[in-house]
C-alpha positions as CSV (number, residue, x, y, z in Angstrom):
1,M,63.1,75.9,63.4
2,R,60.5,74.3,65.5
3,K,57.8,75.3,63.0
4,I,59.8,73.9,60.2
5,A,60.3,70.6,62.0
6,V,56.6,70.4,62.8
7,W,55.8,70.9,59.1
8,I,58.3,68.3,58.0
9,I,56.8,65.8,60.5
10,L,53.2,66.6,59.4
11,F,54.2,66.2,55.8
12,F,55.8,62.9,56.5
13,F,52.7,61.6,58.3
14,Y,50.5,62.9,55.5
15,E,52.6,61.0,53.0
16,V,52.4,57.9,55.0
17,L,48.7,58.3,55.7
18,W,47.6,59.1,52.2
19,S,50.2,57.1,50.1
20,Y,48.5,53.8,50.6
21,I,47.8,50.9,48.2
22,Q,45.0,48.4,48.0
23,L,44.9,45.0,46.3
24,K,41.5,43.8,45.2
25,G,40.5,40.3,44.2
26,P,37.7,37.8,44.7
27,D,37.1,36.2,48.1
28,Y,36.3,32.9,46.5
29,S,37.1,31.2,43.3
30,I,37.4,27.7,41.9
31,K,40.2,25.5,40.6
32,N,41.3,26.1,37.0
33,A,39.6,29.5,37.0
34,T,41.2,32.8,36.1
35,I,40.9,35.7,38.5
36,L,41.7,39.4,38.2
37,L,44.0,41.0,40.7
38,N,44.0,44.9,40.8
39,C,46.5,46.9,42.8
40,S,45.8,50.7,43.2
41,S,47.2,53.6,45.1
42,D,46.2,57.2,45.8
43,S,49.4,58.5,44.1
44,P,51.7,57.2,41.4
45,P,54.4,54.9,42.7
46,Y,58.1,55.4,42.1
47,G,58.9,54.3,38.5
48,L,55.2,53.7,37.8
49,Y,55.9,50.1,38.8
50,A,53.9,47.5,40.8
51,E,55.1,44.0,41.7
52,F,52.8,41.0,42.3
53,L,53.6,38.0,44.6
54,V,51.6,34.8,44.8
55,N,52.0,32.6,47.9
56,G,55.2,34.3,48.9
57,R,56.9,34.2,45.5
58,S,57.4,36.9,42.9
59,H,55.0,36.2,40.0
60,T,55.2,39.2,37.7
61,N,55.3,43.0,37.5
62,V,53.3,45.6,35.6
63,R,54.7,49.1,34.8
64,R,53.9,52.2,32.7
65,S,56.5,53.2,30.2
66,N,56.4,55.2,27.0
67,E,52.6,55.4,27.2
68,K,52.4,51.6,27.2
69,C,51.7,48.9,29.8
70,L,54.5,46.4,30.0
71,T,55.0,43.2,32.0
72,G,57.8,40.8,32.9
73,E,61.5,41.1,32.7
74,T,61.3,41.1,28.8
75,N,58.9,44.1,28.7
76,L,56.0,42.2,27.1
77,D,53.1,44.3,25.8
78,C,50.1,44.0,28.1
79,R,47.7,44.2,25.3
80,Y,48.6,40.7,24.4
81,H,49.4,39.2,27.8
82,N,46.4,39.7,30.1
83,C,47.5,42.8,32.0
84,S,46.7,46.5,32.1
85,C,47.5,49.7,33.9
86,S,46.2,53.3,34.4
87,T,47.3,56.0,32.0
88,I,48.6,58.1,35.0
89,G,49.9,55.1,36.9
90,L,47.4,54.9,39.7
91,W,46.4,51.2,39.3
92,Y,48.0,48.0,37.8
93,A,46.2,44.7,37.1
94,F,46.8,41.2,35.7
95,Q,44.9,38.0,35.3
96,Y,46.0,34.9,37.2
97,A,45.2,31.3,36.3
98,I,44.5,29.3,39.5
99,P,46.3,25.9,39.6
100,T,44.5,22.8,40.9
101,N,46.7,22.0,43.9
102,I,46.0,24.9,46.2
103,G,43.2,25.6,48.7
104,T,43.9,29.3,49.5
105,L,45.5,31.8,47.2
106,K,47.6,34.5,49.0
107,S,48.4,37.5,46.8
108,R,50.5,40.6,47.6
109,C,51.0,43.9,45.7
110,V,54.2,45.9,46.4
111,M,54.8,49.6,45.4
112,R,57.6,52.0,46.3
113,F,57.1,55.8,47.0
114,K,59.8,58.5,47.2
115,T,58.8,59.7,50.7
116,S,57.1,56.7,52.3
117,G,59.2,54.0,50.8
118,Q,57.8,50.5,50.1
119,Q,54.2,49.8,50.7
120,F,52.2,46.6,50.2
121,S,48.7,45.1,50.3
122,D,47.5,41.5,50.7
123,K,44.5,39.6,49.5
124,S,43.4,36.0,50.4
125,T,41.2,34.0,48.0
126,I,39.6,30.7,49.1
127,I,39.8,28.2,46.3
128,L,36.8,25.9,46.1
129,D,36.8,22.6,44.4
130,I,33.6,23.1,42.4
131,K,32.6,22.3,38.9
132,G,29.5,23.7,37.3
133,P,26.8,24.5,37.4
134,T,25.5,23.4,34.0
135,I,22.0,23.1,32.6
136,E,20.8,20.2,30.5
137,A,17.6,19.6,28.6
138,P,17.1,15.8,28.3
139,N,14.6,16.1,25.5
140,G,16.7,18.7,23.7
141,I,16.1,22.2,22.4
142,P,13.7,23.3,21.1
143,I,11.1,22.1,23.6
144,A,7.7,20.9,22.3
145,A,4.7,22.7,23.7
146,G,2.3,20.4,25.6
147,I,4.9,17.8,26.4
148,Q,6.0,17.6,30.1
149,T,9.7,18.1,30.2
150,D,12.7,18.5,32.6
151,L,15.6,20.8,33.0
152,I,18.5,19.5,35.0
153,C,21.2,21.5,36.8
154,I,24.4,19.6,37.7
155,A,27.3,20.7,39.9
156,C,30.2,19.0,41.6
157,A,31.9,20.2,44.9
158,T,34.5,18.7,47.2
159,N,34.8,19.7,50.9
160,V,32.2,22.4,50.6
161,D,28.4,22.5,50.9
162,I,26.6,24.0,48.0
163,K,23.0,24.8,47.1
164,L,21.4,24.9,43.6
165,V,18.6,27.5,43.2
166,W,16.4,27.9,40.1
167,N,15.1,31.2,38.8
168,C,12.7,30.7,35.8
169,Q,10.6,33.8,35.9
170,E,6.9,33.0,35.6
171,L,7.4,29.3,34.6
172,R,4.9,27.1,36.4
173,V,6.9,24.4,38.1
174,L,5.2,21.0,38.4
175,Q,8.0,19.4,40.5
176,H,11.4,20.3,41.9
177,S,13.8,17.8,43.3
178,N,17.4,17.9,44.6
179,L,19.6,14.9,44.7
180,I,23.2,14.3,45.9
181,T,24.3,11.1,44.1
182,N,27.5,10.9,46.1
183,S,29.6,13.2,48.3
184,T,30.5,15.4,45.3
185,E,27.7,15.5,42.7
186,Y,24.6,17.7,43.1
187,I,21.6,17.4,40.8
188,S,18.6,19.6,40.8
189,T,15.7,18.7,38.5
190,L,12.9,21.1,37.4
191,T,9.8,19.5,35.9
192,F,7.3,21.7,34.0
193,M,4.7,21.8,31.3
194,P,5.9,24.1,28.5
195,S,3.5,26.2,26.5
196,S,3.9,28.4,23.5
197,V,3.8,31.5,25.9
198,H,7.1,30.3,27.5
199,N,9.0,30.7,24.3
200,G,12.0,33.0,24.8
201,I,12.1,33.2,28.6
202,N,15.4,32.7,30.5
203,C,15.8,30.0,33.1
204,S,18.9,30.2,35.4
205,C,20.4,27.9,38.0
206,V,22.4,29.6,40.8
207,L,25.1,27.7,42.8
208,R,25.7,29.1,46.3
209,A,28.5,28.1,48.7
210,G,28.7,30.5,51.6
211,K,29.4,33.9,50.1
212,Y,30.5,32.4,46.8
213,F,28.0,32.1,44.1
214,R,27.9,31.6,40.3
215,S,25.1,30.9,37.9
216,T,24.3,29.7,34.4
217,S,21.2,30.1,32.3
218,I,19.4,28.7,29.3
219,Q,16.9,30.4,27.0
220,L,13.8,28.3,26.4
221,V,12.8,27.8,22.8
222,V,9.2,26.4,22.7
223,T,7.7,25.2,19.5
224,N,4.3,23.9,18.4
225,S,5.9,21.3,16.3
226,P,4.4,17.8,17.1
227,V,6.6,15.3,18.8
228,L,7.0,11.9,17.3
229,R,8.0,8.8,19.2
230,L,9.4,5.9,17.1
231,I,11.9,3.3,18.0
232,K,15.2,4.1,16.3
233,R,16.3,0.6,15.5
234,T,14.6,-2.7,15.3
235,E,15.5,-6.2,14.1
236,C,13.3,-8.8,12.4
237,L,14.1,-12.5,12.0
238,S,13.6,-13.7,8.5
239,T,10.0,-15.0,7.8
240,L,8.7,-13.4,11.1
241,S,6.6,-10.2,11.3
242,I,7.1,-6.8,13.0
243,V,5.0,-3.7,13.7
244,L,6.4,-0.2,13.5
245,T,4.3,2.3,15.5
246,C,4.7,6.1,15.3
247,T,3.0,8.2,18.0
248,V,2.4,12.0,17.8
249,S,1.9,14.2,20.8
250,G,2.3,17.9,21.9
251,E,0.1,21.0,21.8
252,L,-1.9,19.6,18.9
253,F,-4.7,21.5,17.1
254,K,-5.3,20.0,13.7
255,Y,-2.9,17.2,12.9
256,G,-2.4,14.1,10.8
257,F,0.0,11.6,9.2
258,K,1.5,11.3,5.8
259,R,2.5,8.0,4.1
260,W,5.5,6.1,5.4
261,I,8.6,6.1,3.2
262,H,10.7,3.0,2.9
263,S,14.2,3.8,1.6
264,V,17.6,2.1,1.3
265,N,20.9,4.0,1.1
266,G,19.0,7.2,0.4
267,V,16.9,5.7,-2.5
268,I,13.1,5.8,-2.0
269,I,11.8,2.2,-2.5
270,R,8.1,2.6,-1.8
271,K,5.5,4.5,0.1
272,L,3.2,2.7,2.6
273,T,-0.1,3.8,4.0
274,G,-0.2,3.3,7.8
275,L,-3.0,2.1,9.9
276,I,-4.1,5.2,11.8
277,A,-5.8,5.1,15.2
278,E,-6.2,8.4,17.0
279,N,-2.6,9.8,17.4
280,T,-0.7,6.7,16.1
281,S,0.2,5.4,12.7
282,S,1.4,1.8,12.3
283,I,2.7,-0.4,9.5
284,I,3.0,-4.2,9.6
285,I,5.8,-6.0,7.9
286,K,4.7,-9.6,7.3
287,S,7.2,-12.4,6.8
288,C,10.3,-10.2,6.8
289,G,12.7,-10.7,3.9
290,Y,15.9,-9.0,2.8
291,Q,13.8,-6.6,0.6
292,D,12.1,-5.2,3.8
293,A,15.4,-4.0,5.3
294,G,16.1,-0.3,5.3
295,S,14.9,3.0,6.8
296,Y,11.2,3.6,7.5
297,T,10.2,7.3,7.9
298,C,7.1,8.5,9.7
299,E,6.0,12.0,9.0
300,A,3.3,14.0,10.9
301,W,1.9,17.5,10.6
302,N,0.3,20.0,12.9
303,E,-1.6,23.1,11.8
304,Y,-1.3,26.1,14.1
305,R,-2.3,29.7,13.4
306,M,-2.5,29.1,9.6
307,E,1.0,27.5,9.6
308,T,1.6,23.8,9.0
309,I,4.5,22.3,10.9
310,L,6.0,19.1,9.6
311,I,8.1,16.6,11.6
312,N,9.5,13.2,10.8
313,K,11.3,10.4,12.5
314,T,13.1,7.4,11.0
315,S,13.5,3.8,12.2
316,L,16.1,1.5,10.8
317,V,15.0,-2.1,10.2
318,K,17.5,-4.9,10.0
319,V,16.3,-8.3,8.6
320,L,18.3,-11.2,10.1
321,G,18.2,-13.9,7.5
322,P,20.3,-16.3,5.4
323,P,22.5,-15.0,2.5
324,V,20.7,-14.1,-0.8
325,V,22.4,-14.9,-4.2
326,V,22.1,-11.9,-6.6
327,Q,24.3,-13.1,-9.5
328,S,26.3,-16.0,-10.8
329,H,28.5,-16.2,-13.9
330,T,31.4,-18.1,-15.5
331,T,34.7,-16.8,-16.8
332,Q,36.6,-19.0,-19.2
333,D,40.3,-18.6,-20.0
334,L,43.0,-21.2,-19.4
335,N,40.8,-22.4,-16.6
336,T,37.1,-22.1,-15.8
337,L,36.1,-19.7,-13.0
338,L,32.7,-20.0,-11.3
339,T,31.7,-16.9,-9.4
340,V,28.6,-16.2,-7.2
341,K,27.8,-12.8,-5.7
342,F,25.5,-12.6,-2.7
343,Y,24.2,-10.3,0.0
344,S,24.4,-11.2,3.7
345,I,23.5,-9.1,6.7
346,V,26.5,-10.5,8.6
347,E,29.8,-11.9,7.5
348,P,29.4,-15.5,6.1
349,I,30.9,-18.2,8.3
350,N,31.1,-21.1,5.8
351,V,31.1,-21.5,2.0
352,Q,31.3,-25.0,0.4
353,W,31.4,-26.0,-3.3
354,Y,30.0,-29.3,-4.6
355,L,30.0,-31.4,-7.7
356,F,27.1,-33.9,-7.9
357,H,26.5,-33.5,-4.2
358,K,30.2,-34.3,-3.5
359,Q,32.2,-31.6,-1.8
360,I,35.1,-30.2,-3.8
361,T,38.2,-30.2,-1.7
362,N,41.1,-30.3,-4.1
363,T,40.8,-26.7,-5.3
364,S,40.7,-23.3,-3.7
365,A,37.6,-21.2,-3.1
366,I,37.7,-17.7,-1.8
367,V,35.2,-15.3,-0.1
368,L,35.8,-11.5,-0.3
369,P,33.6,-8.4,0.2
370,T,32.5,-6.5,-2.9
371,E,30.0,-4.0,-4.1
372,I,26.8,-5.6,-5.5
373,E,23.6,-4.6,-7.2
374,I,20.5,-5.9,-5.5
375,M,16.8,-5.6,-6.6
376,I,14.5,-4.4,-3.8
377,Y,10.8,-4.2,-4.9
378,G,11.8,-3.4,-8.4
379,K,14.5,-0.8,-7.6
380,K,18.1,-1.5,-8.3
381,I,20.2,-0.7,-5.2
382,V,24.0,-0.6,-4.8
383,S,25.0,-2.3,-1.5
384,D,27.8,-4.0,0.3
385,G,28.0,-7.7,-0.4
386,Y,30.3,-10.6,-1.0
387,Y,31.5,-12.9,-3.7
388,T,32.8,-16.4,-3.8
389,N,34.5,-18.2,-6.7
390,I,36.2,-21.5,-7.5
391,T,38.7,-22.3,-10.2
392,L,38.2,-25.5,-12.2
393,E,41.7,-26.4,-13.4
394,N,40.5,-29.7,-15.0
395,L,37.1,-28.9,-16.4
396,Q,34.6,-31.6,-15.6
397,G,31.0,-31.1,-16.7
398,G,28.1,-31.6,-14.3
399,T,26.0,-30.0,-11.7
400,Y,28.0,-27.6,-9.5
401,S,26.5,-26.1,-6.4
402,V,27.6,-23.8,-3.6
403,I,26.2,-23.6,-0.1
404,I,26.7,-20.2,1.6
405,E,26.0,-20.0,5.4
406,N,25.8,-17.2,7.9
407,K,24.7,-17.3,11.5
408,Y,21.0,-17.1,10.4
409,G,20.8,-19.8,7.8
410,K,22.1,-21.3,4.5
411,T,21.5,-20.6,0.8
412,K,22.2,-22.9,-2.1
413,E,23.0,-22.0,-5.7
414,I,23.2,-24.5,-8.6
415,I,25.2,-24.1,-11.9
416,E,25.2,-26.5,-14.8
417,V,28.6,-26.9,-16.5
418,Y,29.2,-28.7,-19.8
419,N,32.4,-30.1,-21.1
420,K,32.4,-27.8,-24.1
421,G,32.7,-25.0,-21.7
422,Y,29.1,-23.8,-21.8
423,T,27.8,-23.0,-18.4
424,Y,24.2,-22.4,-17.5
425,K,22.2,-21.8,-14.4
426,L,19.7,-24.6,-13.9
427,S,16.8,-22.1,-14.3
428,V,18.2,-20.9,-17.7
429,L,18.6,-24.5,-18.8
430,L,14.9,-25.3,-17.9
431,W,13.8,-22.3,-20.0
432,I,15.8,-23.5,-22.9
433,L,14.3,-27.0,-22.7
434,T,10.8,-25.6,-22.5
435,G,11.4,-23.5,-25.6
436,V,12.7,-26.6,-27.5
437,A,9.6,-28.6,-26.4
438,V,7.2,-25.8,-27.6
439,F,9.0,-25.6,-30.9
440,I,8.8,-29.4,-31.5
441,S,5.1,-29.3,-30.6
442,T,4.4,-26.5,-33.0
443,V,6.2,-28.3,-35.9
444,T,4.3,-31.6,-35.2
445,L,0.9,-29.9,-35.2
446,T,1.7,-28.0,-38.4
447,T,2.8,-31.2,-40.2
448,L,-0.4,-33.1,-39.2
449,F,-2.6,-30.2,-40.4
450,L,-0.8,-30.1,-43.8
451,R,-1.2,-33.9,-44.3
452,R,-5.0,-33.8,-43.6
453,R,-5.4,-30.9,-46.0
454,N,-3.6,-32.8,-48.7
455,S,-5.9,-35.8,-48.2
456,G,-9.1,-33.6,-48.8
457,I,-10.3,-33.4,-45.2
458,F,-10.9,-29.9,-44.1
459,F,-11.9,-28.6,-40.8
460,T,-13.7,-25.4,-41.6
461,E,-16.3,-23.5,-39.8
462,T,-19.5,-23.0,-42.0
463,K,-22.8,-21.4,-41.4
464,P,-25.6,-23.7,-40.4
465,V,-27.4,-25.3,-43.4
466,I,-31.2,-25.2,-43.2
467,Y,-33.0,-28.2,-44.7
468,H,-36.7,-28.3,-45.8
469,A,-37.9,-31.9,-46.1
470,A,-41.3,-33.5,-46.9
471,P,-42.4,-37.1,-47.6
472,Q,-42.6,-38.2,-51.2
473,L,-46.2,-37.9,-52.7
474,E,-47.9,-40.5,-54.7
475,P,-46.1,-41.3,-57.9
476,Q,-47.2,-38.9,-60.5
477,V,-46.8,-39.3,-64.2
478,L,-44.6,-36.5,-65.3
479,P,-43.2,-35.9,-68.7
480,Y,-39.7,-36.6,-67.6
481,N,-40.8,-39.9,-66.0
482,D,-41.1,-41.3,-69.5
483,I,-37.4,-41.0,-70.0
484,H,-35.9,-44.4,-69.9
485,D,-32.4,-45.4,-69.1
486,N,-31.9,-42.7,-66.5
487,P,-28.3,-43.0,-65.5
488,Y,-29.1,-41.6,-62.0
489,D,-31.8,-44.0,-61.0
490,D,-29.3,-46.4,-59.5
491,C,-27.9,-43.7,-57.3
492,N,-31.3,-42.4,-56.0
493,E,-32.8,-45.7,-55.4
494,D,-32.9,-46.7,-51.7
495,P,-32.3,-50.4,-51.4
496,T,-34.4,-50.5,-48.3
497,G,-37.5,-49.1,-50.0
498,T,-37.8,-46.2,-47.6
499,P,-39.2,-43.1,-49.2
500,Y,-36.4,-40.6,-49.8
501,Y,-36.5,-36.9,-49.2
502,I,-35.9,-34.0,-51.5
503,D,-33.6,-31.5,-49.8
504,V,-34.0,-27.8,-50.3
505,I,-30.9,-25.8,-49.3
506,D,-31.2,-22.1,-48.5
507,S,-27.5,-21.5,-48.3
508,E,-25.7,-20.1,-51.4
509,E,-22.5,-21.7,-50.3
510,E,-21.0,-24.3,-52.4
511,I,-21.3,-27.9,-51.1
512,T,-18.5,-30.2,-51.8
513,V,-19.3,-33.9,-51.7
514,P,-16.8,-36.8,-51.9
515,E,-16.2,-38.6,-55.1
516,S,-18.3,-41.7,-55.7
517,S,-19.0,-44.2,-58.5
518,C,-22.1,-42.2,-59.6
519,Q,-21.6,-39.4,-62.0
520,Y,-23.8,-36.2,-61.8
521,E,-24.5,-33.6,-64.3
522,E,-25.0,-30.0,-63.4
523,I,-28.5,-28.8,-64.0
524,N,-29.2,-25.1,-64.1
525,V,-32.6,-24.1,-63.1
C-alpha cells in the first residue's frame, strides 16, 4: 500500500511539474498596434480549450474542435478572425489590437487539466506612445546623381526617450544631425552626395527605446537624369517684362537644352530659342500681353553610356492686365441686343454702356461667364471668358460704347448703330468708307482719261526720235524751183527770215501732227 501511495504522489507531482503553460507576447509595443499572444502547454488541456484575459477581464477563447480552430461563444472560424491553434492542441494564439488609453497591457492565459486542474500564465507588455519612424526624401524618388540630397527620419514619442540610428550600408555621409523640435517629435537628417553606384542600396532608420526597437527602410533609386530648376508659377504685369531661367545640374556628361515650348490649354502655340549660358537657358518676355500667358516648358538632355536622358519642367505664366475684347455683334428681333465677348484674367468689377459718351442707365446690362475663342499668336484657343450685353428697347442710332474694368485696368469697345437697324463696329465702318473713296477716285480718273482721249490728246510712250539737221545751203537753181504758185510756200516760209532746217527722221513710226490751215500732199519717194 505504501508503494502504491508513493507512486500516486509521484505521479501527481509529475503532472503538476510537467503540465505547465506559458503565455508569450512582446515586452513592448505601441498604441494602436496589433500584438500576437500565444499560449502553449506541454500536454493538451482538457477540452482542447484556452481562455484569454486582458487586464483582468475575459476577452476571448480559442479551442480545437472537429479539426478546426474556433473562437468566441458563437464558434467563429479562426481562419477569418485572427486566431489559430495547434493540430494536437498544444498551443493557442490570437491577435490583440491595443487601445490608445492604456500604459501597460496585462494578459493571462488559462487552461484546465484533468489531473492538475486549472493552470495559468501571465504576460505584461509596456505600451509606448510612439509613432514612426518614417523616412522622407525631400527631393523625391528617384534621386539625381551628383546633387546633394537629404533623407529625413521622423518619429514621435511621449514620456519615453528614443534614439534614431541610420544604417545605409556603404553610403558616404556628408552630415548627420538630430533634432528634437519639441518634447515629442524627433528628427534625424542624413545628408549625402548620391552617385550612380548607390542605385539599389537600402537605407534604414532604427528607433530604439530601451529594449524596444523598430525600424523602417527605403531603397535608393539613383538616376543620371539631369535635374532642372525652374520656378513653377510667375506673374507679369501687363506691358512689363519677365525672364524665365531654367538651370540644369546633376552628374552631367554631355548635355544641352532644346527649344522652349509655349502652350495654352495643351495646344502648342510657338517654340522659342533660349539664351544659353553654361548650364542655364533663359527666355525674355518683353512687354507682357495676354498672348504671352500660358505654360512654358524647358527641356534638357544628358547623354550617359550611349543613352540620352530627357527631362523637362514647366512654368505657368499669368499676365495681369485689363480685359481684352474678342468679339462683338448685334442680334435684332423685337428689340436690338448688343453683345460683347471678352477675356479677363480675373472677374470684371465694373461694366458700363454709353451712348454718345453719356452713360445708359435706363436699361439692363448683364455680365456672365462663357466659353470664348481667342487668337494667340495666330492659333485659335478655346478659353474661359465673359460676355456682356445690353437690350435697346427703343432703338436709337448712334455711337455706342462699353467700358469693361477689372482690377488691372479698363478696356473700351465702340459699336456704331443706325436707325435702320444696321450695326457696325467703327473699324468696319472705316473700311467701308475707305472702299467707297477708292471707288470714287477710280471712276474720276477713268472719266478724265476718256475725255482727253476723245479730244485728241494722247499720252503715249514712244521711242526717242533721232533728228539730223544742217543749215540750208546757198540757194540752188533746181528744176522744181521753177514751179510757180507752190501752195506750200506760205507754210514753209519763216516770217523771221531765219534759215529753216530739213529734218530727217530715222524712225519708221507714224507721226501724227495737229490739223492746221495748211494742206499737205503725201509724196512717196
